[in-house]
C-alpha positions in Angstrom: -8.0 22.7 15.2 -7.3 25.7 12.9 -5.8 28.9 14.3 -7.9 31.7 12.7 -5.9 34.6 14.3 -4.0 35.1 11.1 -4.4 34.3 7.5 -1.6 33.2 5.2 -1.7 34.1 1.5 -2.6 31.3 -0.9 0.5 30.1 -2.6 0.7 30.2 -6.4 1.8 26.6 -6.5 5.1 24.8 -6.8 6.4 22.7 -9.6 8.8 19.8 -9.4 11.9 20.3 -11.6 12.6 17.0 -13.2 16.0 18.2 -14.5 17.2 18.7 -10.9 16.5 15.0 -10.1 17.7 13.4 -13.3 20.2 11.3 -11.3 17.4 10.0 -9.0 15.3 9.1 -12.1 18.4 7.3 -13.5 18.9 5.3 -10.3 15.2 4.3 -10.3 15.4 3.3 -14.0 18.6 1.2 -13.4 17.1 -0.5 -10.4 13.9 -1.2 -12.4 15.9 -2.7 -15.3 18.2 -4.8 -13.2 15.3 -6.1 -11.0 13.1 -6.9 -14.0 15.8 -8.5 -16.1 17.0 -10.8 -13.2 13.4 -11.7 -12.4 12.8 -12.6 -16.1 15.9 -14.9 -16.0 14.6 -16.4 -12.8 11.2 -17.1 -14.4 12.9 -19.4 -16.9 15.5 -20.9 -14.5 13.4 -21.3 -11.4 9.8 -20.7 -12.2 8.2 -21.8 -8.9 10.5 -19.6 -6.8 10.0 -16.8 -9.3 6.2 -17.1 -9.0 6.2 -16.7 -5.2 8.9 -14.0 -5.2 7.1 -12.0 -7.8 3.8 -12.2 -5.9 5.7 -11.0 -2.8 7.1 -8.0 -4.6 3.7 -7.2 -6.2 1.8 -7.5 -2.9 4.2 -5.2 -1.1 3.9 -2.5 -3.7 0.2 -2.9 -4.3 -0.7 -2.6 -0.6 1.2 0.7 -0.3 -0.3 2.2 -3.5 -3.8 1.0 -2.6 -3.3 2.6 0.9 -2.4 6.0 -0.7 -5.6 5.7 -2.8 -7.6 5.0 0.4 -6.3 8.2 1.9 -7.6 10.2 -1.1 -11.0 8.8 -0.6 -11.0 9.5 3.2 -9.8 13.0 2.6 -12.8 13.8 0.4 -15.3 11.8 2.3 -14.7 13.6 5.6 -13.8 17.0 4.0 -10.5 17.0 5.8 -8.5 20.3 5.9 -5.1 19.2 7.1 -4.4 16.8 4.2 -5.1 19.3 1.3 -1.4 20.1 0.9 -0.5 16.4 1.0 -3.3 15.1 -1.3 -1.6 15.7 -4.6 1.2 13.2 -3.8 -1.4 10.6 -2.9 -3.0 11.2 -6.3 0.4 10.8 -8.0 1.2 7.6 -6.2 -2.2 6.2 -6.8 -1.6 6.5 -10.6 0.9 3.7 -10.1 -2.1 1.3 -9.6 -2.5 1.1 -13.4 1.1 -0.1 -13.7 0.5 -2.6 -11.0 -2.2 -4.1 -13.2 0.5 -4.9 -15.8 2.7 -6.3 -13.1 -0.1 -8.7 -12.1 0.2 -10.5 -15.5 3.1 -12.7 -14.3 0.9 -13.8 -11.5 -1.7 -15.0 -14.1 1.0 -16.6 -16.2 2.6 -18.5 -13.3 -0.7 -19.2 -11.5 -0.3 -23.0 -11.5 2.9 -22.6 -9.4 1.1 -20.4 -6.9 -2.5 -21.7 -6.5 -2.8 -25.4 -5.9 -6.6 -25.3 -6.3 -6.1 -24.5 -10.0 -4.3 -27.9 -10.5 -6.8 -30.2 -8.6 -9.6 -31.8 -10.7 -13.1 -31.8 -9.5 -14.1 -34.6 -7.2 -10.6 -35.0 -5.6 -11.0 -32.7 -2.6 -14.4 -32.2 -1.2 -13.3 -29.0 0.6 -12.3 -27.5 -2.7 -15.4 -28.7 -4.5 -17.5 -26.8 -2.0 -15.6 -23.6 -3.0 -15.4 -24.1 -6.8 -18.2 -21.7 -7.5 -15.8 -19.0 -6.3 -12.4 -20.7 -6.8 -12.2 -21.2 -10.5 -9.8 -19.5 -13.0 -12.3 -17.7 -15.2 -14.0 -16.1 -12.3 -10.6 -15.4 -10.7 -9.5 -13.5 -13.9 -12.8 -11.6 -14.2 -12.5 -10.4 -10.6 -8.9 -9.3 -11.1 -10.0 -7.2 -14.2 -12.8 -5.7 -12.2 -10.6 -4.8 -9.2 -7.8 -3.2 -11.3 -10.4 -1.4 -13.4 -11.9 0.1 -10.3 -8.5 1.2 -8.9 -7.2 2.7 -12.2 -10.5 4.5 -13.2 -11.2 6.0 -9.8 -7.6 7.1 -9.2 -7.6 8.7 -12.6 -10.9 10.5 -12.0 -9.8 11.9 -8.6 -6.6 13.3 -10.1 -8.3 14.6 -13.2 -10.9 16.6 -11.3 -8.3 17.8 -8.8 -5.9 19.0 -11.5 -8.9 20.6 -13.3 -9.7 22.6 -10.2 -6.1 24.0 -10.3 -6.9 25.6 -13.6 -10.5 26.9 -13.1 -10.8 27.1 -9.3 -14.3 25.9 -9.5 -15.4 24.9 -5.9 -18.0 22.5 -7.4 -15.0 20.2 -8.2 -14.6 19.7 -4.5 -18.3 18.6 -4.2 -17.8 16.3 -7.2 -14.8 14.6 -5.6 -16.7 14.2 -2.4 -19.6 12.5 -4.1 -17.1 10.3 -6.0 -15.5 9.4 -2.6 -18.8 8.1 -1.3 -19.1 5.8 -4.3 -15.5 4.8 -4.1 -15.3 4.0 -0.4 -17.6 0.8 -0.3 -16.1 -0.3 -3.6 -12.6 0.0 -2.2 -13.6 -2.2 0.7 -14.9 -4.9 -1.6 -12.0 -4.6 -4.1 -9.2 -4.8 -1.4 -10.9 -7.5 0.6 -11.7 -9.8 -2.2 -8.3 -9.1 -3.9 -6.7 -10.1 -0.6 -8.8 -13.3 -0.6 -8.0 -14.1 -4.2 -4.3 -13.3 -4.4 -3.1 -14.1 -0.9 -5.5 -16.2 1.1 -6.1 -18.7 -1.7 -2.4 -19.6 -1.7 -3.8 -22.2 0.8 -7.3 -22.9 -0.3 -8.1 -24.8 2.9 -7.5 -21.8 5.1 -10.0 -19.0 5.6 -10.4 -16.0 7.8 -13.2 -13.4 7.7 -10.8 -10.8 9.1 -8.2 -11.2 6.4 -9.3 -8.3 4.3 -9.2 -6.0 7.3 -5.7 -7.2 8.3 -4.3 -6.4 4.8 -6.1 -3.0 4.9 -4.5 -2.1 8.3 -1.0 -2.9 6.9 -1.7 -1.0 3.7 -2.9 2.2 5.5 -0.1 2.3 8.0 2.7 1.7 5.4 1.2 4.1 2.9 1.1 6.9 5.5 4.7 6.1 6.4 5.6 6.4 2.7 3.8 9.8 2.7 6.0 11.0 5.5 9.1 10.0 3.6 8.0 11.5 0.3 6.9 14.8 1.9 10.1 15.0 3.9 12.2 14.4 0.8 10.4 17.1 -1.1 10.7 19.5 1.8 14.4 18.7 2.1 14.8 19.5 -1.6 13.4 23.0 -1.1 9.8 22.5 -1.9 6.8 23.1 0.4 8.4 26.0 2.3 5.8 27.4 4.7 3.3 25.0 3.1 3.9 21.6 4.8 4.9 22.3 8.4 5.8 20.2 11.4 2.1 20.3 12.3 1.2 18.3 9.2 3.9 15.7 10.0 2.6 15.6 13.6 -0.8 14.6 12.2 0.7 12.0 9.9 2.6 10.6 12.9 -0.7 10.3 14.7 -2.2 8.3 11.8 0.9 6.0 11.8 0.3 5.4 15.5 -3.4 4.7 15.0 -2.8 2.1 12.3 0.0 0.6 14.3 -2.5 -0.1 17.0 -5.2 -1.2 14.6 -2.9 -3.6 12.8 -1.9 -5.2 16.1 -5.6 -5.4 17.2 -6.7 -7.1 14.0 -3.7 -9.4 13.9 -4.2 -10.5 17.5 -8.0 -10.8 17.2 -7.5 -13.1 14.1 -5.0 -15.2 15.9 -6.9 -15.5 19.1 -10.2 -16.4 17.5 -8.5 -19.1 15.3 -6.6 -20.5 18.3 -9.8 -20.6 20.4 -11.9 -22.3 17.7 -9.1 -24.8 17.0 -10.5 -25.7 13.5 -7.9 -27.6 11.5 -8.6 -25.7 8.3 -8.0 -22.4 10.1 -5.1 -23.3 12.5 -2.8 -24.6 9.8 -2.0 -21.0 8.6 -0.5 -20.1 12.0 1.0 -23.6 12.7 3.1 -23.2 9.5 4.3 -19.8 10.5 5.2 -20.9 14.1 7.7 -23.6 13.2 11.4 -23.5 12.5 12.7 -20.2 11.2 9.3 -18.9 10.5 8.6 -18.6 14.2 11.5 -16.3 14.7 10.4 -14.1 11.8 6.9 -14.0 13.1 8.2 -12.9 16.5 10.2 -10.2 14.8 7.1 -9.0 13.0 5.1 -8.8 16.2 7.8 -6.9 18.0 8.9 -4.8 15.1 5.5 -3.9 13.6 3.8 -3.1 16.9 5.9 -2.7 20.0 8.8 -0.7 18.5 6.8 1.9 16.5 4.0 2.0 19.2 6.5 2.9 21.9 8.2 5.5 19.7 5.0 7.1 18.2 3.4 7.5 21.6 5.9 10.2 22.3 4.9 13.7 21.0 8.6 14.4 20.5 8.9 11.6 18.0 6.0 13.0 15.9 7.4 16.5 16.2 11.0 15.5 15.2 11.1 15.0 11.4 14.3 13.0 11.4 13.0 10.6 14.0 9.6 10.3 12.4 11.3 9.5 9.0 13.3 6.7 10.7 10.1 5.2 12.2 8.4 5.5 8.8 11.2 3.6 7.1 11.1 0.9 9.8 7.3 0.5 9.3 7.8 0.1 5.6 10.4 -2.5 6.2 8.0 -4.3 8.6 5.4 -4.3 5.9 7.9 -6.0 3.6 8.4 -8.7 6.3 4.7 -9.0 6.8 4.1 -9.7 3.1 7.0 -12.1 3.1 5.5 -14.1 6.0 2.1 -14.1 4.3 3.4 -15.6 1.0 6.7 -17.4 1.2 5.9 -20.0 3.8 3.5 -21.6 1.3 6.6 -22.4 -0.8 9.1 -23.2 1.9 7.0 -25.1 4.4 9.9 -26.5 6.5 11.4 -23.1 7.4 12.8 -19.9 6.1 14.8 -20.2 2.9 15.7 -16.8 1.6 16.4 -16.8 -2.1 18.3 -14.1 -4.0 15.3 -14.1 -6.3 13.2 -12.7 -3.5 14.8 -9.3 -3.7 14.8 -8.6 -7.5 11.0 -8.5 -8.1 10.7 -5.9 -5.3 13.5 -3.9 -6.8 12.1 -4.1 -10.3 8.5 -3.2 -9.4 9.4 -0.5 -6.9 12.0 0.9 -9.2 9.5 1.1 -12.1 6.9 2.8 -9.9 9.4 5.3 -8.5 10.6 6.2 -12.1 6.9 6.6 -13.2 6.2 8.7 -10.1 9.2 11.0 -10.9 7.9 11.4 -14.5 4.4 12.5 -13.5 5.1 14.6 -10.4 6.3 17.5 -12.4 3.2 17.7 -14.6 1.1 19.5 -12.0 1.6 21.7 -8.9 2.9 19.8 -5.9 -0.3 20.7 -4.0 -3.8 21.7 -5.0 -3.4 25.5 -5.4 -7.1 26.4 -5.7 -8.7 24.0 -3.3 -11.3 25.9 -1.1 -9.8 24.5 2.1 -6.2 25.3 1.2 -5.9 28.2 3.7 -7.2 26.1 6.5 -4.6 23.4 5.7 -1.8 26.0 5.6 -2.5 27.3 9.1 -3.4 24.0 10.7 -2.3 23.5 14.3 -2.9 20.5 16.6 
């Protein structure tokens, strides 16, 4: 609820000084080069391990960036006021989706190591033959192009209109972005769901779950909001957003983290319970594999660490009002999202138990380092928040 007893002046905007953070950019660039070079070496030395490790790094970064894009859509669709001052950073992070389209190329090149269904000829497996209208490489490639085109184009349009409003202050831009959000929202559901089916669920073409897209969505939203907390806190600590982003905004972000912590657990449990109850072999093999040997311990860690720990902490108002504690919880959720994607992907390669490879770390380092470097290059090109959004005053004086 907004406190209308006083009105704060509209800020003139703040601009990120790239020269102040040249060292941070250098660290991101070095991390990107090291991660990508070692990954490239691994692609020649150990192609199968590289394929799974690269998909793991790609999936982790993609879900977080896609989650930030989702928050842009929701902001405009519901005409939210609190998130006006946060929205520009979502717009900047969402621009990384175009880079992620390039990082998907190794998945295409090493597809035969990842997707067994691409190597099985027709007539050998009747279960696969029944799905070949969907599971075939040409259609797989076409879908990937469509999905990434959607993410890149709509992310670009939202940011372009938003930045244009900074210059002309035209309130019609807000209405344009809202109409665009209503188009983007159902397309987002389709793109993320079928992307999750294609890139993750089809690692085991026998297995299927109609809740899979929602499960990936829940993890993406919770982890992206956690990243938002860390980014905004870092910028605030660097001297930006003074009297713009307050503890009230962080309190709301903490509430969203709590909401999607519960939602992730609800979807995960519902998926598990329904598959366990139905006891269909094609469905149960996914969880059987992840509940043997070392994978069982990692799965228990995920359940405890992704739900019970953040749930207990985020229930407390004091956690959401204490920026340091909220940042620690945010970092933990991002780490749990990493574990989640690891459990989704790597058991299909190491079916007898956990086998952590040094190559698992470098694709994450390379992709995340590249995205961080790109983010630091574009953040200074516009104001850190929309300076002429019609709801900026309401966002500045938000209380909850």
